[in-house]
C-alpha positions in Angstrom: 29.8 7.5 -4.3 26.0 7.7 -3.0 24.2 4.2 -3.0 20.5 3.9 -4.9 17.7 4.6 -2.9 14.2 3.5 -3.7 11.9 6.7 -2.8 9.0 6.5 -5.1 6.7 4.4 -7.5 4.7 5.3 -10.4 1.5 3.9 -10.9 -0.4 4.3 -14.0 -4.3 4.5 -14.2 -7.1 5.4 -16.5 -8.7 7.2 -13.5 -6.0 8.5 -11.2 -8.0 10.7 -9.2 -10.2 7.9 -8.1 -7.0 5.9 -7.2 -5.5 8.9 -5.4 -8.9 9.4 -3.6 -8.9 5.9 -2.4 -5.3 5.7 -1.5 -6.0 8.8 0.8 -9.1 7.7 2.2 -7.8 4.3 3.5 -4.0 4.7 4.2 -3.8 8.5 5.3 -0.8 9.6 3.6 1.5 12.2 5.0 1.2 14.2 2.0 -1.3 14.4 -0.7 -0.3 17.1 -3.5 -0.9 17.5 -7.2 2.3 18.2 -9.6 2.0 18.7 -13.0 -0.1 15.8 -14.1 1.0 13.7 -11.3 -1.1 12.7 -8.0 1.7 12.4 -5.2 1.3 10.9 -2.1 3.9 10.6 0.6 4.0 7.4 2.9 7.1 8.2 5.4 9.8 8.8 2.8 8.3 7.2 -0.1 6.3 8.9 -2.6 3.3 6.8 -4.7 3.1 9.0 -8.0 -0.1 8.2 -9.9 -0.2 9.3 -13.3 -3.0 9.1 -16.2 -2.2 6.7 -19.0 -4.0 5.8 -22.1 -1.9 2.6 -22.7 -3.0 0.9 -19.7 -6.3 -1.1 -19.1 -8.9 0.0 -16.3 -8.0 -3.0 -14.4 -4.3 -4.4 -13.6 -4.0 -7.6 -15.9 -1.5 -9.1 -13.5 -2.4 -7.8 -10.0 0.4 -10.1 -8.1 3.3 -8.9 -10.3 3.6 -5.9 -7.7 2.2 -5.7 -4.4 2.4 -2.7 -2.4 3.2 -3.3 1.2 2.0 -0.7 3.7 3.6 -1.0 7.4 0.9 0.2 9.4 0.0 1.4 13.1 -3.3 -0.1 13.3 -4.1 -2.6 11.0 -7.4 -3.1 12.1 -8.5 0.4 11.7 -7.1 0.6 8.4 -9.1 -2.4 7.4 -12.4 -0.9 8.9 -11.8 2.0 6.6 -11.1 -0.4 3.5 -14.5 -1.9 4.3 -16.2 1.3 4.8 -15.3 2.3 0.9 -16.2 -1.3 -0.1 -12.7 -2.6 -0.9 -12.5 -6.0 -2.4 -10.5 -8.5 -0.4 -8.1 -11.1 -1.7 -7.0 -12.2 1.9 -9.1 -10.5 4.7 -7.1 -9.3 7.8 -5.4 -12.3 9.8 -3.5 -12.7 12.9 0.0 -14.7 12.0 1.7 -15.4 15.3 0.9 -11.9 16.8 1.5 -9.9 13.5 -1.6 -8.7 11.3 -1.8 -9.1 7.8 -4.1 -8.6 4.7 -4.4 -8.3 1.3 -6.8 -5.9 -0.8 -7.4 -4.7 -4.2 -7.1 -0.8 -4.8 -10.0 0.5 -7.3 -7.7 -0.7 -10.4 -7.4 -4.1 -9.1 -3.6 -3.5 -7.8 -3.0 -5.7 -4.8 -2.2 -3.7 -1.7 -1.1 -5.4 1.5 -1.3 -3.8 5.0 0.9 -5.1 7.7 1.3 -4.7 11.4 4.2 -6.5 12.9 4.4 -7.5 16.3 7.1 -6.1 18.8 8.6 -9.7 18.7 9.0 -10.1 15.0 10.2 -6.4 14.7 12.9 -7.0 17.2 13.8 -10.4 15.6 14.0 -8.6 12.4 16.5 -5.9 13.8 18.6 -8.6 15.4 18.7 -10.4 12.3 17.2 -13.6 13.8 14.1 -15.8 13.2 11.1 -14.8 14.9 10.1 -17.6 17.7 6.5 -18.8 17.0 
């Protein structure tokens, strides 16, 4: 029996084009398509599907409920692109024992975290051990 695989997320918005354009500009998805009424962005094997909904507010009412985590190769470059488009920061880019983390808000107010793990932290995660600080 096939085990479940989480491969996509539906993000509702009153302005899906604006939201799609922001994600495409700052995170450079591998795919950026429109299928029916959905804007579909591919990040690795994960799809972020953005849909227009009239039953949601123009801003996320509880942005900490779901935080989108993006593993990035160059957190400083992504952070700079976010700055260029006027992104609001919840927590600016910071170095945590060699790994880089930042939390921003997309145009609808959803929290988006960028993470660049150090080689040490990646190796510790793969081995199942806690990283050495």
